[in-house]
C-alpha positions in Angstrom: 77.4 162.2 141.6 75.2 159.5 143.0 73.5 158.7 139.7 76.9 158.2 138.0 78.1 156.0 140.8 75.0 153.9 140.6 75.5 153.3 136.9 79.1 152.3 137.5 78.1 149.8 140.2 75.4 148.3 138.0 77.3 148.5 134.7 77.8 144.7 134.3 74.2 144.0 135.2 73.0 146.6 132.7 75.1 145.0 129.9 73.9 141.5 130.8 70.3 142.4 130.6 70.1 145.0 127.8 73.0 144.6 125.4 71.5 143.0 122.2 74.9 141.4 121.2 76.1 138.3 122.9 78.9 138.8 125.5 80.9 136.2 127.4 84.1 135.3 129.1 85.5 131.8 129.5 88.4 130.2 131.3 91.3 128.3 129.6 89.2 125.1 129.5 86.3 126.8 127.8 84.1 127.0 130.9 82.0 130.1 131.2 83.1 132.8 133.7 80.3 135.2 132.5 77.5 135.1 130.0 75.0 137.9 129.3 71.3 137.5 128.7 71.6 137.6 124.9 73.9 134.5 124.6 72.0 132.6 127.3 68.7 133.1 125.5 69.7 132.9 121.9 72.6 130.3 121.9 72.8 128.4 125.1 69.1 128.1 125.9 69.9 128.6 129.6 69.5 130.9 132.6 72.4 133.2 133.2 73.0 131.7 136.6 73.4 128.1 135.4 76.1 128.7 132.7 79.0 129.4 135.0 81.5 126.5 135.0 80.0 124.8 131.9 81.1 124.7 128.3 79.5 125.3 124.9 79.5 121.5 124.2 77.5 120.9 127.4 74.7 123.1 126.2 74.9 121.8 122.7 74.5 118.2 123.8 71.7 119.2 126.2 69.8 120.8 123.4 70.3 117.9 121.0 69.2 115.6 123.8 65.8 117.3 123.8 65.3 116.4 120.2 66.8 112.9 119.7 65.0 112.5 116.4 66.8 115.5 114.9 70.6 115.4 115.5 70.8 118.7 113.4 68.6 120.6 115.9 71.5 122.3 117.6 75.0 122.0 116.1 76.6 125.1 117.7 79.0 124.3 120.5 81.9 122.3 119.1 82.9 125.1 116.7 83.2 127.6 119.6 85.8 125.5 121.4 88.0 125.4 118.3 88.1 129.2 117.7 88.9 129.7 121.4 92.0 127.5 120.9 93.0 129.5 117.9 92.8 132.8 119.8 94.9 131.4 122.6 97.4 130.0 120.2 98.0 133.4 118.5 97.4 135.5 121.6 95.7 138.3 119.8 92.1 139.6 119.1 90.6 137.8 116.2 87.4 137.8 114.2 85.5 134.7 113.1 82.3 133.8 111.2 80.7 130.8 112.8 77.6 129.0 111.7 75.5 126.1 112.7 71.9 125.1 113.6 70.1 126.8 116.4 66.6 125.4 117.1 66.9 123.6 113.7 67.6 126.8 111.8 71.0 127.6 110.1 72.4 130.6 111.9 75.5 132.7 111.2 77.3 134.7 113.9 80.0 137.3 113.6 82.3 136.6 116.5 85.1 138.7 118.0 87.4 137.0 120.5 90.5 138.1 122.5 92.7 136.7 125.3 91.5 137.5 128.8 93.9 138.6 131.5 93.4 139.2 135.2 94.4 142.5 136.9 97.9 141.1 137.4 98.4 140.3 133.7 97.9 136.6 134.1 96.2 134.8 131.2 92.9 133.3 132.5 90.9 132.6 129.3 89.1 134.4 126.5 86.5 137.1 126.1 84.2 137.4 123.2 81.2 139.1 121.6 78.8 137.7 119.0 76.2 139.1 116.7 73.6 137.3 114.6 74.2 138.1 110.9 72.0 135.4 109.4 69.8 137.9 107.6 72.8 139.7 106.3 74.4 136.5 105.1 71.2 135.4 103.3 71.2 138.8 101.5 74.9 138.5 100.7 74.4 135.0 99.4 71.6 136.1 97.2 73.6 139.0 95.8 76.6 136.8 95.3 74.5 134.2 93.5 73.0 136.8 91.2 76.4 138.4 90.4 77.8 134.9 89.7 74.9 134.1 87.4 75.3 137.4 85.6 79.0 137.0 85.1 78.7 133.3 84.1 81.0 132.4 87.0 81.0 129.2 89.0 77.2 129.1 89.2 75.7 126.6 86.7 72.1 126.9 85.7 70.0 123.8 85.1 66.6 122.8 84.0 65.6 119.2 84.5 62.8 117.1 82.9 60.4 115.4 85.3 61.3 111.9 84.1 63.2 109.0 85.5 66.8 110.0 86.1 66.0 113.7 85.9 67.3 114.2 82.3 69.1 117.5 81.9 66.8 119.6 79.7 69.0 122.7 79.7 72.3 123.7 81.3 74.4 126.8 81.1 77.6 126.7 79.0 79.9 126.9 82.0 79.0 123.4 83.1 82.3 121.7 82.3 84.2 122.7 85.6 81.4 121.3 87.7 80.4 118.1 85.9 83.5 117.4 83.8 81.4 117.1 80.6 81.2 119.6 77.8 78.0 121.6 77.3 77.4 120.2 73.8 77.8 116.6 74.8 75.2 117.0 77.6 72.7 118.8 75.4 73.0 116.3 72.5 72.7 113.3 74.8 69.9 114.6 77.1 71.9 113.0 79.9 70.2 111.8 83.1 71.4 114.0 86.0 71.5 111.0 88.3 74.5 109.6 86.5 76.6 112.4 88.1 75.2 112.1 91.7 77.4 110.2 94.1 75.9 106.7 94.6 75.9 107.1 98.4 73.9 110.4 98.1 71.4 109.4 95.5 68.8 107.7 97.6 68.6 110.6 100.2 68.6 113.2 97.4 65.7 111.5 95.7 63.8 111.1 99.0 64.3 114.8 99.9 63.2 116.0 96.4 60.1 113.8 96.6 59.3 115.2 100.0 59.5 118.8 98.7 57.3 117.9 95.7 54.7 116.4 98.1 54.7 119.6 100.2 54.7 121.6 96.9 57.8 123.6 98.1 58.5 126.4 95.7 62.2 126.4 96.4 64.7 124.4 98.4 68.5 123.9 98.9 70.5 120.7 99.2 74.1 119.7 99.6 75.4 116.5 98.0 78.3 115.1 96.0 78.9 115.0 92.2 81.3 112.4 90.7 83.0 113.5 87.5 83.9 111.0 84.7 87.5 111.4 86.0 86.2 110.1 89.4 86.9 113.5 91.1 84.3 114.1 93.8 82.9 117.6 94.1 80.5 118.8 96.8 77.7 121.0 95.4 75.1 123.4 96.8 71.9 123.0 94.8 69.3 125.7 94.9 66.1 124.4 93.2 62.9 126.3 92.1 59.8 124.4 91.2 56.6 125.4 89.3 53.4 123.4 89.7 50.3 122.9 87.6 46.9 123.8 89.2 46.5 120.1 89.6 49.6 120.0 91.8 51.7 118.2 89.2 55.3 119.5 88.7 55.4 121.8 85.7 59.1 122.7 85.7 62.3 122.2 87.8 65.0 124.8 87.5 67.9 125.8 89.6 71.6 126.4 89.9 74.5 124.5 91.4 77.8 125.8 92.7 80.9 124.0 93.8 80.8 123.9 97.7 83.8 121.6 98.2 86.1 124.1 99.9 83.5 125.1 102.5 82.5 121.5 103.2 86.1 120.4 103.6 86.8 123.3 105.9 83.8 122.4 108.1 85.0 118.7 108.1 88.4 119.8 109.2 87.0 121.8 112.1 84.9 118.8 113.1 88.0 116.6 112.9 90.0 118.9 115.2 87.1 119.0 117.7 86.4 115.3 117.8 89.9 113.8 117.5 92.4 113.1 120.3 95.5 114.9 119.3 97.9 112.3 120.7 96.5 109.0 119.4 94.4 110.4 116.6 91.4 108.3 117.8 88.0 109.9 118.3 87.8 111.6 121.7 85.4 111.9 124.6 83.4 114.6 122.9 82.9 112.3 119.9 81.7 109.3 121.9 79.3 111.6 123.9 78.0 113.0 120.6 77.6 109.5 119.1 75.7 108.3 122.2 73.4 111.2 121.9 72.7 110.9 118.2 72.7 107.1 117.6 71.3 104.0 119.3 73.9 101.7 120.9 73.3 98.5 123.0 76.6 98.3 124.8 79.8 100.1 125.9 83.2 98.7 126.9 85.7 100.9 128.7 89.4 99.9 128.9 92.2 101.3 130.9 95.9 100.5 131.2 96.8 98.8 134.4 99.2 100.8 136.7 99.7 103.4 133.9 100.7 106.0 136.5 103.7 103.8 137.4 104.8 103.8 133.7 104.7 107.6 133.7 106.6 107.7 137.0 109.3 105.2 136.1 109.9 106.2 132.4 108.5 109.7 132.1 105.5 111.2 130.4 106.9 111.0 126.9 107.3 107.3 127.3 103.8 107.0 128.7 102.5 108.9 125.7 104.3 106.5 123.4 102.6 103.5 125.1 99.2 105.2 124.6 99.9 105.7 120.9 101.0 102.0 120.6 97.8 100.8 122.5 95.7 103.0 120.1 97.4 101.3 117.2 96.7 97.9 118.7 93.0 98.7 118.7 93.3 99.7 115.0 95.1 96.5 114.1 92.4 94.5 115.9 89.8 96.5 113.8 88.2 97.8 117.0 86.6 101.2 116.6 88.0 102.7 119.8 87.8 106.1 121.4 90.3 107.7 123.7 88.1 109.1 126.4 90.8 110.5 128.7 94.1 109.7 130.3 94.8 106.0 129.9 91.1 105.1 129.2 89.7 103.9 125.9 86.2 102.8 124.9 84.2 101.2 122.2 80.4 100.9 121.5 78.2 98.0 120.4 75.3 98.7 118.0 73.9 95.2 117.9 72.3 93.5 120.9 74.7 90.9 122.4 74.3 88.5 125.3 76.8 89.0 128.1 78.3 85.6 127.5 79.1 86.6 123.9 80.7 89.8 125.0 82.7 88.0 127.7 84.1 85.5 125.2 85.0 88.3 122.8 86.7 90.4 125.5 88.6 87.4 126.9 89.9 86.7 123.4 91.0 90.3 123.0 92.7 90.3 126.5 94.5 87.2 125.6 95.8 88.7 122.4 96.7 91.9 124.2 98.7 90.1 126.8 100.9 88.5 124.0 101.4 91.9 122.2 104.7 93.8 122.5 104.8 97.4 123.6 108.1 99.3 123.7 109.8 102.1 125.5 112.6 102.8 123.1 113.8 99.4 122.0 112.9 97.7 125.3 109.6 95.7 125.5 107.6 96.2 128.7 104.6 94.2 129.9 101.3 96.1 129.6 97.9 94.9 130.9 94.5 96.4 130.4 91.4 96.3 132.6 87.8 96.2 131.2 84.4 97.4 132.3 81.2 96.6 130.4 77.6 98.0 130.3 74.9 96.4 128.2 71.4 97.7 127.5 69.7 100.7 129.0 70.9 104.3 129.3 74.1 106.0 130.5 76.2 103.3 128.9 79.5 105.2 129.2 79.0 106.1 132.9 78.0 102.5 133.8 80.9 101.0 131.9 83.3 103.3 133.7 81.8 102.4 137.0 82.1 98.7 136.2 85.8 99.3 135.2 86.6 100.8 138.6 
């Protein structure tokens, strides 16, 4: 059976090249052990040979780095790590629906993951498959929206006047749960819609709407916050449809809003888990790398605890962890926006340009205060010192500050 033997020998290669679904395997740290052509092309934007040993976050940051003007260009990566951890926590096959931007477009994936064992039964990581269900999701969302409208459910219909404040010209009678104001009161008062929009979202919302009008967009969707008279804040998903005169002027603005709070909060919680150090509750190394790739910073300072290994050796790891938590709290008390970037290392970033002399004075002040602070193992105070490395201006701030530290 030479033909059958040849297929068996080339089975993995055939899957890698021709399977339309994404297929991969990762180790316990989330590093790729195998990735087929579909995931390399459609999610990682990489060659199959270069993914081995790298993580989803690595490729997400690389893609965002190619488009520094658009931090939403590629937001897949961090979510994947979190679902890997869930599978390993429960140790059973699981199904997820993950979404994020790929090449600037919102994409939904149906994901199946399971623990991965070697031939001796030792856990070595996770294995997974993924399928693009974006078209299906859009169809489902359309059908869901239509059903909700028909059944007068959570979808609230609006028509706005093209005047200052976007007065509510008409609204469906199920408006109270969303805005906290009765239908009759809104219709009698011809209320401006802007009075319900969260003040921090109003400027961006107005700018986005104006941009869509300028492009004569026929429809668009936005996420923003509503503030009810009770001060309860609600996230809404706003689907707007616009009609234009032949002259290009806006003829009518209609649309529907639905409460999107639960989905937004779930997404925020996933981000919190991915970007927060579990011990100190400070932002972690992934977060500082993301911030450095999405914002402009002038300087970086890296701190580490002097002879921290000796603390662990003398008093034990739990005591060492307690010191790390206390040091993190010291940064908070000093109103320093610190990150824990690994082990006994912490970091902070400067946005504004500063002279080295200014930074030196500030750091010496902090070091002086730190040296007079108390850190405890149980009820016993122990002396703790920190070392500092600084990088100002230019690129690779975190790397340069770490080099300066050591």
